[in-house]
C-alpha positions in Angstrom: 113.6 106.2 85.3 110.8 103.6 84.5 108.1 104.5 82.7 105.0 105.9 83.6 101.1 105.6 82.1 98.7 106.0 84.8 98.2 107.3 88.2 95.7 104.6 90.2 93.5 106.2 93.2 93.0 104.4 96.3 91.0 105.1 99.4 92.7 103.1 103.2 89.7 101.3 104.0 89.4 101.6 107.5 93.1 102.2 107.8 93.6 106.0 108.7 97.8 106.5 108.9 100.7 105.4 106.2 103.0 103.9 109.4 99.6 101.8 110.1 99.0 101.0 106.8 103.0 99.9 105.7 103.0 98.0 109.0 99.9 96.3 107.5 101.1 95.5 103.7 105.1 94.9 105.4 104.6 92.5 108.1 100.8 90.9 106.9 101.3 91.1 103.3 105.1 90.2 103.5 106.4 92.9 101.0 109.2 94.9 101.6 107.7 98.4 101.8 104.3 100.3 101.6 103.0 99.7 99.1 101.6 103.1 97.2 103.8 105.9 96.3 101.7 109.0 97.9 99.5 108.6 100.9 97.0 112.1 101.1 95.7 112.5 104.7 91.9 113.8 106.0 93.0 117.4 106.7 95.5 117.3 103.0 98.9 115.9 104.1 100.8 114.4 101.1 103.2 111.3 102.7 105.4 109.7 100.4 106.1 106.2 100.8 107.7 104.1 97.9 109.9 106.3 95.5 108.3 106.7 91.9 111.5 105.0 90.6 110.7 101.8 92.6 106.9 99.8 91.3 104.3 99.7 94.1 102.3 97.1 94.6 98.6 98.5 95.1 96.4 96.8 91.3 98.2 93.4 90.6 99.7 92.7 87.0 99.7 96.8 86.4 101.9 98.0 88.8 104.9 98.6 86.6 103.8 101.6 84.3 102.2 103.2 87.2 102.3 104.6 90.4 100.2 104.5 93.6 98.2 107.2 95.5 96.0 106.5 99.1 93.4 108.7 100.5 93.1 108.4 103.9 89.2 106.9 104.8 86.6 105.1 103.3 84.9 106.6 100.8 81.8 104.2 100.3 81.1 105.1 104.2 82.4 109.4 104.3 82.4 111.9 101.6 85.7 113.0 101.0 87.3 116.4 102.7 87.9 119.4 100.6 91.6 120.0 101.7 92.3 115.7 100.6 91.0 117.0 97.0 92.7 120.0 96.5 96.1 118.4 97.6 95.2 115.4 95.8 94.1 117.4 93.0 97.5 119.2 93.0 99.7 115.9 93.5 97.6 115.1 90.8 98.0 117.9 88.2 102.1 117.7 89.2 102.7 114.4 88.0 100.6 115.3 85.3 102.9 118.3 84.8 107.0 116.4 85.7 105.5 113.2 83.8 105.0 114.5 80.7 101.7 112.6 81.3 97.1 114.0 80.1 95.2 113.8 82.4 93.3 110.7 81.9 95.7 108.9 82.7 93.9 108.2 86.1 92.3 105.5 87.0 90.9 104.3 89.7 91.8 100.7 91.5 87.7 99.6 90.4 88.9 100.4 87.2 90.4 97.3 85.7 89.7 94.4 85.9 89.7 91.8 87.4 88.8 94.0 90.8 85.3 93.9 92.9 85.1 96.2 95.5 84.4 99.6 95.0 87.8 101.5 95.9 88.5 104.5 96.4 85.1 104.3 97.1 81.6 105.2 96.1 81.8 108.6 97.0 84.9 109.7 95.1 84.2 110.3 90.8 87.3 111.3 88.7 85.3 114.9 88.2 85.7 115.3 92.3 89.4 115.3 92.3 90.1 116.5 88.8 88.3 119.5 89.1 88.5 120.9 92.8 90.0 124.5 92.5 94.0 124.9 92.8 95.0 125.8 96.1 98.9 127.5 96.4 
């Protein structure tokens, strides 16, 4: 297993399905597969993208030690749904536990040097994600 140090949260912008994201990444960008390891729908459904052992393609220069999670939606123009945030919180907590990480390993795409976008959107904060009630 590769060494994973960071979990990076993204939003899809105006692309609303894992199939459309994969199609864009493979056919438009020319990548081998979708760039994210997980995608979460507005309804809280988690779809697996790349295998965790496979380096993602989601933050240029930081992919080798990170996991990419993409929330479906544009959170510059809409509010994230509670089911989506709860699923994200659960997934992050599971990954932190399974990989032996600390909660400060969670970063937003916009946190990285050279990124000039608000991803995962201005309507999301780390507190909003990490303080979600635990759902079984």
